[in-house]
KOLBAFI-754008 format. One record per atom (N, C-alpha, C): x, y, z negated; residue in one letter. Coordinates in steps of 0.02 Angstrom, whole numbers. Each point is the difference from the previous one (the first is absolute). Layout:
N
+--------+--------+--------+---+
:      u :      v :      w : r :
+--------+--------+--------+---+
:      X :      Y :      Z : a :
...
+--------+--------+--------+---+
***
This chain:
137
+--------+--------+--------+---+
:      u :      v :      w : r :
+--------+--------+--------+---+
:   1751 :    -21 :  -1262 : x :
:    -17 :     22 :     36 : x :
:     27 :     58 :     25 : x :
:      8 :     39 :     67 : x :
:      7 :     64 :      2 : x :
:    -51 :     38 :     18 : x :
:     25 :     68 :     -7 : x :
:    -47 :     58 :     -1 : x :
:     27 :     39 :     85 : x :
:     71 :      2 :      2 : x :
:    -17 :     26 :     79 : x :
:    -22 :    -15 :     49 : x :
:    -14 :     62 :     48 : x :
:    -42 :    -27 :     63 : x :
:     60 :    -11 :     64 : x :
:      9 :    -35 :     43 : x :
:     43 :      6 :     44 : x :
:    -32 :     43 :     54 : x :
:     52 :     29 :     38 : x :
:     -4 :     53 :     32 : x :
:    -62 :    -16 :     58 : x :
:     -9 :    -56 :     31 : x :
:    -22 :    -19 :     43 : x :
:    -75 :      8 :    -48 : x :
:    -15 :    -33 :    -38 : x :
:    -61 :     13 :    -53 : x :
:    -39 :     89 :     -8 : x :
:     56 :     32 :     -7 : x :
:      0 :     73 :    -30 : x :
:    -17 :     36 :     74 : x :
:     23 :    -15 :     70 : x :
:    -11 :      7 :     69 : x :
:    -86 :      1 :     16 : x :
:    -16 :    -92 :     -6 : x :
:    -61 :    -28 :      1 : x :
:    -65 :     54 :    -32 : x :
:     29 :     -1 :    -57 : x :
:    -36 :     49 :    -35 : x :
:     -9 :     44 :     11 : x :
:     30 :     64 :      2 : x :
:     17 :     65 :     39 : x :
:    -73 :    -30 :     65 : x :
:     10 :    -40 :     44 : x :
:    -21 :     -6 :     64 : x :
:    -74 :     -6 :     -7 : x :
:     -3 :    -27 :    -78 : x :
:    -77 :    -18 :      6 : x :
:    -16 :     71 :    -26 : x :
:     15 :     32 :    -49 : x :
:    -15 :     59 :    -20 : x :
:    -11 :     71 :     67 : x :
:     34 :    -20 :     39 : x :
:     -7 :     46 :     58 : x :
:    -36 :    -16 :     64 : x :
:    -19 :    -56 :     19 : x :
:    -65 :    -32 :     33 : x :
:    -45 :     27 :     -5 : x :
:    -55 :     10 :     33 : x :
:    -67 :     24 :     -9 : x :
:    -51 :    -77 :     17 : x :
:     29 :    -72 :     11 : x :
:    -35 :    -47 :     19 : x :
:    -29 :     -8 :    -72 : x :
:    -55 :    -32 :     11 : x :
:    -56 :    -19 :    -46 : x :
:      8 :    -64 :    -19 : x :
:    -18 :     -9 :    -62 : x :
:     13 :    -77 :    -28 : x :
:    -47 :    -29 :    -21 : x :
:    -16 :    -57 :     57 : x :
:    -65 :    -60 :     -2 : x :
:    -17 :      6 :    -77 : x :
:    -62 :      0 :    -36 : x :
:    -31 :     -9 :    -57 : x :
:     19 :    -60 :     -1 : x :
:     -9 :    -34 :    -68 : x :
:     -6 :    -58 :     -1 : x :
:    -68 :    -23 :    -25 : x :
:    -57 :     64 :      1 : x :
:    -62 :    -10 :    -30 : x :
:    -51 :    -17 :     56 : x :
:     29 :      7 :     55 : x :
:    -10 :     -4 :     58 : x :
:    -26 :    -68 :     63 : x :
:    -54 :    -29 :     -5 : x :
:     -5 :    -50 :     26 : x :
:     23 :    -11 :     87 : x :
:     40 :    -41 :      1 : x :
:     27 :     -3 :     76 : x :
:    -48 :    -22 :     40 : x :
:    -45 :    -50 :    -14 : x :
:    -31 :    -39 :     44 : x :
:    -73 :     47 :     34 : x :
:    -18 :     38 :    -54 : x :
:    -58 :     41 :     12 : x :
:     10 :     82 :      1 : x :
:     63 :      8 :    -40 : x :
:      2 :     67 :    -14 : x :
:    -19 :     46 :    -50 : x :
:    -31 :    -35 :    -36 : x :
:    -38 :     20 :    -44 : x :
:     42 :     23 :    -93 : x :
:    -18 :     39 :    -14 : x :
:     26 :     -7 :    -87 : x :
:    -31 :    -50 :    -21 : x :
:     30 :    -36 :    -43 : x :
:     -1 :    -60 :    -59 : x :
:     -7 :     57 :    -51 : x :
:    -58 :      6 :    -59 : x :
:     30 :     19 :    -56 : x :
:    -35 :    -70 :    -49 : x :
:     24 :     -6 :    -49 : x :
:     -2 :    -43 :    -49 : x :
:     22 :     32 :    -78 : x :
:    -68 :    -27 :    -32 : x :
:     25 :     34 :    -64 : x :
:    -12 :    -58 :    -59 : x :
:     26 :    -19 :    -75 : x :
:     -9 :    -52 :    -43 : x :
:    -35 :     24 :    -66 : x :
:    -20 :    -46 :    -20 : x :
:    -30 :     41 :    -78 : x :
:     33 :    -80 :    -50 : x :
:     19 :      7 :    -71 : x :
:     -7 :    -49 :    -33 : x :
:    -12 :    -10 :    -59 : x :
:    -54 :    -52 :     18 : x :
:    -58 :     28 :    -73 : x :
:     23 :    -77 :    -48 : x :
:     58 :     -9 :    -14 : x :
:     24 :    -30 :    -61 : x :
:     -9 :     39 :    -60 : x :
:    -25 :    -40 :    -51 : x :
:    -22 :     18 :    -63 : x :
:    -70 :     40 :    -16 : x :
:    -22 :     39 :     74 : x :
:    -58 :     49 :    -30 : x :
:    -81 :    -77 :    -34 : x :
:    -54 :     18 :    -13 : x :
:    -36 :    -24 :     -4 : x :
:    -56 :      1 :     34 : x :
:    -39 :    -28 :      1 : x :
:    -34 :    -24 :     78 : x :
:    -39 :     79 :    -22 : x :
:    -16 :     36 :    -31 : x :
:    -25 :     60 :     10 : x :
:     37 :     48 :     45 : x :
:     60 :      4 :    -28 : x :
:     35 :     45 :     10 : x :
:     49 :    -19 :     82 : x :
:     -4 :    -66 :    -12 : x :
:     -2 :    -17 :     88 : x :
:    -36 :     19 :     58 : x :
:    -57 :      2 :    -21 : x :
:    -47 :     17 :     54 : x :
:     -6 :     72 :     12 : x :
:     28 :     33 :    -68 : x :
:    -13 :     82 :     18 : x :
:     43 :     10 :     56 : x :
:     46 :    -22 :    -27 : x :
:     89 :     23 :     50 : x :
:     -5 :    -26 :     66 : x :
:    -35 :    -63 :      0 : x :
:    -14 :    -34 :     85 : x :
:    -32 :     62 :     21 : x :
:    -49 :     -4 :    -33 : x :
:    -64 :     84 :     41 : x :
:     35 :     46 :     24 : x :
:     55 :     28 :    -65 : x :
:     17 :     69 :      5 : x :
:     39 :     -2 :     65 : x :
:     43 :    -70 :     16 : x :
:     62 :    -29 :     41 : x :
:    -37 :     11 :     68 : x :
:    -25 :    -32 :     24 : x :
:    -37 :    -22 :     46 : x :
:    -45 :     90 :     36 : x :
:    -21 :     20 :    -44 : x :
:    -28 :     85 :     28 : x :
:     59 :     24 :     13 : x :
:     46 :     16 :    -41 : x :
:     66 :     48 :      3 : x :
:     28 :    -45 :     59 : x :
:      7 :    -66 :     43 : x :
:     57 :    -20 :     41 : x :
:    -56 :     18 :     68 : x :
:    -62 :      6 :    -12 : x :
:    -48 :     -2 :     51 : x :
:     -1 :     78 :     34 : x :
:     10 :     53 :    -64 : x :
:     15 :     53 :     33 : x :
:     48 :     31 :     29 : x :
:     66 :    -48 :    -32 : x :
:     64 :     12 :     33 : x :
:      8 :    -53 :     69 : x :
:    -61 :    -23 :     21 : x :
:     27 :    -20 :     55 : x :
:     33 :    -59 :      7 : x :
:     11 :    -41 :    -56 : x :
:     52 :    -51 :    -17 : x :
:    -54 :    -80 :     43 : x :
:     34 :    -28 :     14 : x :
:    -43 :    -53 :     54 : x :
:     32 :    -86 :    -45 : x :
:     26 :     22 :    -43 : x :
:     26 :    -74 :    -28 : x :
:      5 :      4 :    -62 : x :
:    -58 :    -40 :    -60 : x :
:     13 :      5 :    -67 : x :
:     45 :    -67 :     -2 : x :
:     56 :     -4 :    -60 : x :
:     18 :    -61 :    -45 : x :
:    -36 :     11 :    -57 : x :
:    -40 :    -55 :    -11 : x :
:     10 :      9 :    -87 : x :
:      4 :    -69 :    -37 : x :
:     45 :     27 :    -48 : x :
:     23 :    -38 :    -51 : x :
:    -13 :     -4 :    -47 : x :
:    -51 :    -72 :    -27 : x :
:    -36 :    -23 :    -56 : x :
:     58 :    -53 :    -21 : x :
:     17 :    -21 :     10 : x :
:     38 :    -55 :    -21 : x :
:    -42 :    -78 :    -21 : x :
:     35 :    -52 :     -7 : x :
:    -28 :    -57 :     22 : x :
:    -54 :    -11 :    -58 : x :
:      7 :     30 :    -40 : x :
:    -35 :    -23 :    -73 : x :
:     33 :    -72 :    -53 : x :
:     54 :     -6 :      2 : x :
:     18 :    -67 :    -18 : x :
:      3 :     23 :    -55 : x :
:      5 :     59 :    -56 : x :
:     27 :     28 :    -50 : x :
:    -31 :     25 :    -39 : x :
:    -91 :     -1 :     57 : x :
:    -56 :     25 :    -51 : x :
:    -21 :     -1 :    -62 : x :
:    -21 :     12 :    -31 : x :
:    -31 :     -7 :    -75 : x :
:    -64 :    -42 :     17 : x :
:    -30 :     42 :     47 : x :
:    -54 :    -50 :     19 : x :
:     -8 :    -59 :     12 : x :
:     43 :    -45 :     14 : x :
:      8 :    -81 :     13 : x :
:    -34 :    -41 :    -62 : x :
:     31 :     42 :    -57 : x :
:      1 :    -27 :    -56 : x :
:    -61 :     20 :    -44 : x :
:    -47 :     40 :     42 : x :
:    -81 :     13 :    -44 : x :
:    -32 :    -37 :     31 : x :
:    -45 :    -59 :    -14 : x :
:    -58 :    -29 :     30 : x :
:    -64 :     24 :     26 : x :
:     -7 :     47 :    -26 : x :
:    -75 :     50 :     17 : x :
:     27 :     57 :     55 : x :
:     72 :     -7 :     24 : x :
:     -5 :     45 :     57 : x :
:     11 :    -67 :     68 : x :
:    -13 :     22 :     52 : x :
:      9 :    -15 :     75 : x :
:     67 :     11 :     16 : x :
:     36 :    -54 :    -16 : x :
:     61 :    -14 :     32 : x :
:     33 :     71 :     73 : x :
:    -77 :    -14 :     39 : x :
:     51 :     37 :     56 : x :
:    -38 :     57 :      3 : x :
:    -52 :     13 :    -17 : x :
:      0 :     82 :     -7 : x :
:     11 :     42 :    -46 : x :
:     37 :    -18 :    -63 : x :
:     18 :     31 :    -36 : x :
:     62 :     15 :      2 : x :
:     29 :    -39 :     61 : x :
:     65 :     38 :     14 : x :
:      6 :     35 :     90 : x :
:     45 :     59 :    -35 : x :
:     -2 :     53 :     66 : x :
:     13 :    -50 :     62 : x :
:     29 :    -41 :     10 : x :
:     19 :    -34 :     68 : x :
:    -64 :     -7 :     23 : x :
:    -52 :    -27 :    -35 : x :
:    -67 :      0 :     41 : x :
:    -65 :     47 :    -22 : x :
:     14 :     15 :    -36 : x :
:    -61 :     76 :    -21 : x :
:      6 :     55 :     15 : x :
:     59 :     26 :     30 : x :
:     23 :     58 :     29 : x :
:    -29 :     10 :     91 : x :
:     20 :    -49 :      7 : x :
:    -28 :     -8 :     89 : x :
:    -79 :    -25 :    -15 : x :
:    -28 :    -16 :    -51 : x :
:    -86 :    -12 :     -6 : x :
:    -30 :     74 :     -4 : x :
:     35 :     36 :    -42 : x :
:    -21 :     80 :    -28 : x :
:      0 :     34 :     68 : x :
:     44 :    -30 :     36 : x :
:     15 :     44 :     62 : x :
:    -72 :    -10 :     69 : x :
:     14 :    -54 :    -23 : x :
:    -67 :    -46 :     57 : x :
:    -64 :     25 :     -6 : x :
:     -9 :     -5 :    -60 : x :
:    -75 :     23 :    -20 : x :
:      2 :     87 :    -25 : x :
:     46 :     41 :     55 : x :
:    -13 :     53 :    -47 : x :
:    -12 :     63 :     90 : x :
:    -59 :      4 :     10 : x :
:    -20 :    -12 :     60 : x :
:     52 :     89 :     31 : x :
:     23 :     54 :    -34 : x :
:     15 :     40 :     -8 : x :
:     83 :      4 :     32 : x :
:     18 :    -68 :    -23 : x :
:     82 :     11 :     19 : x :
:    -10 :    -55 :     49 : x :
:    -52 :    -36 :     -1 : x :
:    -13 :    -49 :     82 : x :
:      3 :     49 :     56 : x :
:    -21 :     50 :    -10 : x :
:    -19 :     53 :     48 : x :
:     69 :     14 :     52 : x :
:     48 :      9 :    -49 : x :
:     78 :     17 :      8 : x :
:     38 :    -66 :     18 : x :
:    -27 :    -63 :     -4 : x :
:     64 :    -47 :      9 : x :
:    -42 :    -48 :     72 : x :
:     47 :    -30 :     24 : x :
:      6 :    -46 :     60 : x :
:      2 :    -50 :    -12 : x :
:     30 :    -18 :    -33 : x :
:     -5 :    -90 :    -33 : x :
:     72 :     -7 :    -46 : x :
:    -36 :    -30 :    -70 : x :
:     41 :    -17 :    -46 : x :
:     30 :    -73 :     13 : x :
:     66 :    -11 :    -17 : x :
:     45 :    -76 :      8 : x :
:    -20 :    -24 :    -60 : x :
:    -64 :    -56 :     15 : x :
:    -29 :    -43 :    -69 : x :
:     48 :    -80 :     16 : x :
:     31 :     -8 :     69 : x :
:     46 :    -52 :    -12 : x :
:     57 :     24 :    -31 : x :
:     32 :     46 :    -14 : x :
:     54 :     11 :    -61 : x :
:    -53 :     -2 :    -67 : x :
:    -21 :     30 :    -14 : x :
:    -61 :    -10 :    -45 : x :
:    -21 :    -69 :    -21 : x :
:     18 :    -67 :     24 : x :
:    -41 :    -58 :    -14 : x :
:     78 :    -26 :      1 : x :
:     39 :     21 :     20 : x :
:     50 :    -49 :     -2 : x :
:     41 :      7 :    -78 : x :
:     21 :    -62 :    -27 : x :
:      7 :    -10 :    -64 : x :
:     90 :     41 :    -17 : x :
:     20 :    -21 :     73 : x :
:     92 :     41 :     -4 : x :
:      7 :     68 :     -7 : x :
:    -60 :     45 :     37 : x :
:      5 :     77 :      2 : x :
:    -18 :     43 :    -38 : x :
:      8 :     50 :    -16 : x :
:      3 :     52 :    -73 : x :
:    -42 :     50 :     18 : x :
:     -7 :     17 :     58 : x :
:    -27 :     66 :     48 : x :
:    -31 :     -5 :     66 : x :
:    -28 :     38 :     22 : x :
:    -54 :    -21 :     62 : x :
:    -13 :     72 :     26 : x :
:     -8 :      2 :     72 : x :
:     18 :     60 :     25 : x :
:    -88 :     26 :     18 : x :
:      4 :     55 :     21 : x :
:    -70 :     40 :     15 : x :
:      9 :     35 :     60 : x :
:    -20 :     14 :     57 : x :
:     15 :     23 :     62 : x :
:    -70 :     72 :      0 : x :
:      9 :     46 :     15 : x :
:    -29 :     57 :    -20 : x :
:    -37 :     26 :     85 : x :
:    -65 :     27 :      3 : x :
:     -6 :      9 :     38 : x :
:     20 :     95 :     25 : x :
:      0 :     30 :     48 : x :
:     18 :     58 :     20 : x :
:    -36 :     60 :    -28 : x :
:      5 :     35 :    -12 : x :
:    -40 :     65 :    -38 : x :
:    -47 :     23 :     99 : x :
:    -73 :     -3 :    -14 : x :
:    -40 :     20 :     42 : x :
:      1 :     85 :     32 : x :
+--------+--------+--------+---+
***
């Protein structure tokens, strides 16, 4: 690999620097001209209590920052130790199912949410789901 720039590359770069032309933002949706904002959280390794606390903080912070789409990574629950415990629910003890249920049953959080993608939650091949937030009034 060479570190040398051609004269053409140098000239193009200088023209770019001297130009007052604005570069189109990649964060703007061309169809609607709306800003697309997205944030993600990974809950791998959290206990149920820790995950519920983290997701509450995350949703509240993102709502305040006007983030529209949240991607929540919970994992598929395939390695959960809860699968080995006959006294625990195989579904609701796994973050994949319990975190969305916690959100759905929390009126304060649901006031900020348009929709939770429960299709992803129910899919055995997915370890994440999306939340779509309302705009601040």
